[in-house]
N, C-alpha and C positions, 0 to 999 in steps of 0.2 A: 908191415910189422917192424918195429924198431930193432936194430941190432943190439946184441948184448953190450957192445962197447959204448953205446949211447944211452943205455938204460940208467935210470936214477937208482943208485944204490946207497943206502944209509946203514951205518952200524947201529944196532939196537943193543942197549945194555943187557948183559947176560941174565940179570935178575928178572927182567921182564919176560924174556923167552922161557926161562926156567919156570916161572910162575904160570905162564900160559900153558905150557905142556903138562906140568904137574896137575893143574886144575882140570884139564881135559881128561887125563887118565883117572883122576879121583872121581870126576863126574860119572864116567862110564862104570866104574866099580860100584859107586853108590846106587846108581840106577839098576845095575844087575842085582845088587843086594835087595833093593826095594821090590823088584819083580819076583825074586825067588823067595824072599821072606818079608812080606808086607808089614807084619807086626814089628819085626826087628828094625825095619827102616822107617817105622811110623808113617807108612803110606797107605794103610788099609782105608778104603773109601775116600782116598784123596787123589784120584786120577793118576795112579802110578803108571798105568799103561800109556796114557796120553803124554805124560812127562817123558817116559822112556822113548817115545817116538820123536816128540818135538824138540827136546833139549839137545840131543845129539845132532839133529838136523840144523838147529840154530847155531850151535857152537862150532860146526864145521862148514858153515856157509861161506865165511870169508876165505878159508883155505881153498875151497873148491873154486870160488870166483877168481881168486888170485891165480890158481893153476891154469884156468881156462882163458883168462883175459889179460892179466897184469904181469905175469912172471917174466915176460920178455922186455918189459919196459920199466919195471920198478922192483925194489926189494919188498919183502913181505911186511904189511902193516901190523906189526906185533902188538902195539899198544891197543889199537881198536879191537883186535881179536881177543886180547886179554879181557877187555871190558865186557864183551859179549859172553865169554866163557865164565867169568866170575858171576854174572847175572844168573846163569843156569846152575852153577855149582852151589852158590849160597842158598838158593831155594831148596835144593835137595839136601844139603848139609843141615839146614835149619830144621827140616823134617826129621832127618836122622837123629839129631840131638834133641828132638822134641822141644825146640825153642819156641815154636809157634804157640804151643799150649802152656808153656811154663813161664814165658816172659811176656807180659802184657803188651809192651810197645814194640816187640820184635816184628810183627806183621806190618806195622806202620813204617818202621825203618826200612824194611825190605822193599815196600812199594816206592818209597822215596829214593832209596839208593839205587835199586835196580833200574827203575825208569831213567834215572839220571845217567847211569852207566851206559845203558843202551843208546840213549840220546847222544851222549858224548861220542860213542863209536860211530853213529850215523853222521854226526857233524864232521868228524875227522875223515870219514870215508867219502863224503860228498861235497864238502865245502873247502875251497882253497883258504890257506892261512891269510890271504889278503881280503877275505870277505868282511863286509861291514858288520857292525854290531846288530843293526836291524835285520840283516839277512840271517845272521846266526840265530837270533831269537826266533825269527819266523820259522826257520828250519826245525829248531828245537820244539816249538809248540806244535807244528804240523805233525812231527813224528811222535813226540812224547804224549800228547793228549790221545792220539790215535792208539798208541801202544797200551796206554793205561785202560782205555775203553775196551780194546780187544781182550786184554787180560781179564777184566771183570766179567765180560760176556762168557769167556771160556770157563772161568771159575764157577759161574752160576750153573751153566749147563753140565759141567763135569761132576760137581758134587753138591753144591749148595741147594739146588732145586729139590733134592731129596734129604736134606740135612735139617737137623733141629735148629741150626744157626740161621735158617732162612728168615725167621721172624725179625731179626735185626739186620738183615742183609742190606736193606735200603740205606740205612745210615752208614753202615760200613762201606758200601760201594761209593757213596758220596765222599767219604773221608779218603778212601784209596785213590779216587780220581783226583782229588785236590792234592794229595801228597805226590802223586805221579807227575802232575803238572808242575808243582814246585821243584821236584827233582830235575825235570827237563830244563826249567829256567835257570836253575843253579848251574847245570852243566854248560849252558850257553854262556853265562857270565864268566865262569871260570876259564873255559877254553879260549874265549875271545880275549880275556885279560892276559892269559899266557902267550897267546899269539902276539899281543901288543908289546910284551916285554922280551920278545925274541925266543920264547920257549916253544916246544912242540914243532919245531921247524922240520924235523925228520919223521914226524908221526904219520904223515900221509904221503909217502913217496910216489904213489900213483897219480897225485895231483901236483907234484912239484913243478913239472914243466909249465902247467897252467899258471901257477903262482908266480913263476919267474917272468912269464910274458906280461902278466898284469903289473908286476913291479916295474918292469921296463917302460910300460905304457904310461905309468903314473909319474915317471921322472921328468 
């Protein structure tokens, strides 16, 4: 186990840490509201129970993994964690504000944005900033397409199978899968471009030692 003196520690902008913590607290409050008052949270017949279980698990996965495996060798990956938290929070907030039923394009935007954010988090957590563009795209498609598919399967079994919306579910599913794939690709392009111009160098401290070794090997 690396000593704390040799651990990679990066300062994260306060705004990112504040947004992450605030979004986590708001997520838990909105889920509690949805469970106690489904109509007020616009979650009746929309798998509120499933969301109440999976979203906290998902949004606290990175903190748990960091505590168990990374805290002795790196600072916390706040940006990746924020991306995951926002993904869960925006879906619950969208239901709370009834945006899915009142804004025609909101569901499409959520599939595109949230798959992209989750993919961005996975790239930052698993790929060194020295990764090639091909490797970045490969990782984004492997995760993004899988995540989009899992979401559609969960959505169908959670509430669409018994919903009046099931008659148009096939076309909607194809559209959602396409948007999710595009979101994943955009995430790969943006992150790799930011790496190339020297940005996001501190976004994945748990991989910094690997990145430095690769940079030295390429010199």
